[in-house]
C-alpha positions as CSV (number, residue, x, y, z in Angstrom):
1,M,21.1,-3.4,41.8
2,A,19.6,-3.7,38.3
3,F,21.1,-6.0,35.8
4,Y,21.6,-4.7,32.2
5,P,22.8,-7.0,29.5
6,R,26.2,-6.0,28.1
7,R,26.0,-4.3,24.8
8,P,28.5,-5.2,22.1
9,S,31.0,-2.4,21.4
10,K,30.5,-2.8,17.7
11,P,27.3,-3.7,15.9
12,T,27.2,-7.2,14.6
13,L,26.3,-7.4,11.0
14,K,24.5,-10.4,9.6
15,H,24.7,-10.9,5.9
16,A,21.8,-12.5,4.0
17,S,22.8,-15.8,2.5
18,A,22.1,-16.6,-1.2
19,N,18.7,-18.2,-1.9
20,T,19.2,-21.9,-1.6
21,N,15.7,-22.9,-2.5
22,P,15.5,-23.0,-6.3
23,M,11.6,-22.9,-6.1
24,T,11.5,-19.5,-4.4
25,K,10.8,-16.7,-6.8
26,W,10.9,-12.9,-6.6
27,F,9.1,-10.8,-9.1
28,Q,8.6,-7.1,-9.2
29,D,6.7,-4.7,-11.5
30,T,5.5,-1.1,-11.4
31,V,1.9,-0.2,-12.0
32,E,1.0,3.4,-12.8
33,F,-2.5,4.6,-12.2
34,E,-4.0,7.9,-13.3
35,D,-6.9,9.0,-11.0
36,R,-9.5,11.7,-11.4
37,G,-8.8,13.3,-8.0
38,R,-10.1,12.6,-4.5
39,G,-11.7,9.2,-4.1
40,A,-11.0,5.5,-3.9
41,Y,-10.0,3.6,-7.1
42,D,-10.1,-0.2,-7.4
43,V,-6.6,-1.4,-8.4
44,T,-7.3,-5.1,-7.5
45,A,-7.2,-6.3,-11.2
46,R,-4.0,-4.4,-11.9
47,V,-2.3,-6.0,-8.9
48,E,-3.8,-9.4,-9.7
49,S,-2.3,-9.1,-13.2
50,V,1.2,-8.7,-11.7
51,V,0.6,-11.8,-9.5
52,Q,-0.4,-13.8,-12.6
53,Q,2.8,-12.6,-14.5
54,S,5.0,-13.6,-11.5
55,G,4.2,-17.3,-11.7
56,V,4.2,-17.5,-7.9
57,A,1.7,-20.1,-6.6
58,T,2.0,-19.5,-2.9
59,G,3.6,-16.5,-1.3
60,L,3.1,-12.8,-0.5
61,C,2.3,-9.8,-2.6
62,H,3.6,-6.5,-1.3
63,I,2.2,-3.3,-2.7
64,F,4.1,0.0,-2.1
65,L,2.7,3.4,-3.0
66,H,5.4,6.0,-4.0
67,H,3.5,9.0,-2.8
68,T,2.7,10.9,0.5
69,S,-0.7,12.4,-0.4
70,A,-2.6,9.1,-1.3
71,S,-2.9,5.7,0.3
72,I,-3.2,2.1,-0.5
73,I,-6.0,0.4,1.4
74,L,-7.8,-2.9,1.7
75,C,-11.5,-2.1,1.6
76,E,-15.0,-3.6,1.0
77,N,-15.6,-3.9,-2.7
78,A,-19.3,-4.6,-2.8
79,D,-21.0,-1.4,-1.6
80,P,-19.5,1.9,-3.0
81,A,-21.2,3.7,0.0
82,V,-18.4,2.3,2.2
83,R,-15.8,4.3,0.3
84,T,-18.0,7.3,0.2
85,D,-18.5,7.1,4.0
86,L,-14.8,6.7,4.5
87,E,-14.2,9.9,2.5
88,A,-16.9,11.7,4.6
89,F,-15.3,10.6,7.8
90,M,-11.8,11.6,6.7
91,A,-13.1,15.0,5.5
92,R,-14.6,15.6,9.0
93,L,-11.4,14.4,10.7
94,V,-8.9,16.2,8.5
95,P,-10.7,19.1,6.7
96,D,-9.2,21.0,3.8
97,G,-8.1,24.5,4.6
98,D,-7.8,23.9,8.4
99,P,-6.0,27.0,9.8
100,L,-4.0,24.6,12.0
101,F,-1.8,23.7,9.0
102,Q,1.2,25.8,7.8
103,H,2.1,23.6,4.9
104,I,-0.2,24.8,2.2
105,A,2.3,25.1,-0.7
106,E,0.1,23.3,-3.2
107,G,-3.3,24.5,-1.8
108,P,-5.7,23.9,1.0
109,D,-5.8,20.1,0.4
110,D,-2.0,19.8,0.6
111,M,-1.3,19.1,4.3
112,P,-4.6,17.3,4.9
113,A,-3.6,14.9,2.2
114,H,-0.3,14.2,4.0
115,V,-2.1,13.7,7.3
116,R,-4.6,11.3,5.7
117,N,-1.7,9.3,4.3
118,V,0.0,9.0,7.7
119,L,-3.3,7.8,9.2
120,T,-3.8,5.1,6.6
121,H,-1.2,3.2,4.6
122,S,1.6,3.5,2.0
123,E,2.0,-0.2,1.7
124,L,-0.1,-3.4,1.9
125,T,0.8,-7.1,2.0
126,V,-1.7,-9.7,0.7
127,P,-1.2,-13.5,0.7
128,V,-0.9,-15.3,-2.7
129,S,-2.6,-18.7,-2.9
130,R,-3.1,-20.8,-6.0
131,R,-1.5,-18.1,-8.2
132,R,-4.1,-15.5,-7.1
133,L,-4.4,-12.8,-4.5
134,S,-6.0,-14.5,-1.4
135,L,-8.6,-11.8,-0.7
136,G,-11.8,-12.2,1.3
137,T,-15.1,-12.3,-0.5
138,W,-15.8,-8.6,-0.1
139,Q,-12.3,-7.2,-0.2
140,G,-10.6,-5.2,-2.8
141,I,-7.3,-3.2,-3.1
142,Y,-7.9,0.6,-3.5
143,L,-5.7,3.5,-4.3
144,W,-7.2,6.3,-2.1
145,E,-6.4,9.7,-3.6
146,H,-6.4,12.4,-1.0
147,R,-5.8,15.4,-3.3
148,A,-8.6,17.2,-5.1
149,R,-7.0,17.3,-8.5
150,P,-6.0,14.3,-10.7
151,H,-2.6,12.6,-10.3
152,L,-0.5,9.9,-11.8
153,R,0.3,7.4,-9.1
154,R,2.9,4.7,-9.0
155,L,2.8,1.4,-7.2
156,T,5.6,-1.1,-6.9
157,V,4.2,-4.6,-6.6
158,T,6.7,-7.3,-5.3
159,I,5.7,-10.9,-5.2
160,Q,7.8,-13.5,-3.4
161,G,7.0,-17.2,-3.0
162,D,7.2,-20.5,-4.8
163,G,6.0,-21.6,-8.2
164,L,4.8,-25.0,-7.1
165,G,1.1,-25.7,-6.4
């Protein structure tokens, strides 16, 4: 006979308590970025600027992209060939105009852009240390546009942590 734990008849709700640490800060800002169409665009400095404005010394920076046909990625920032190669790989994996796709309302790059987004990221979390993004030597934050034509993209950047340090 198998034993199954008893499930409560009603879900138990836990309410978040008020922040009792006066040193903990939350800061949020929106960054808009106009791209030139398909490609990877370095947004590290824009995100770093929000971190600086926040006053948080140690914590986390969460970046959320409000779109389903672009991505936010952590990528090498030294050699642009890395981003070119990523684009070439993705074009082979998810080609524009593939007859497999029915969703082509906005053109042959419409559904491939959505697939590329699902395979990558719409959000990213980076540590904050000493009032700066704690990125590796060769890391940068990139908005990866998957559509062929230019778009205005919006990121919400939320920083949480303490102001000491």
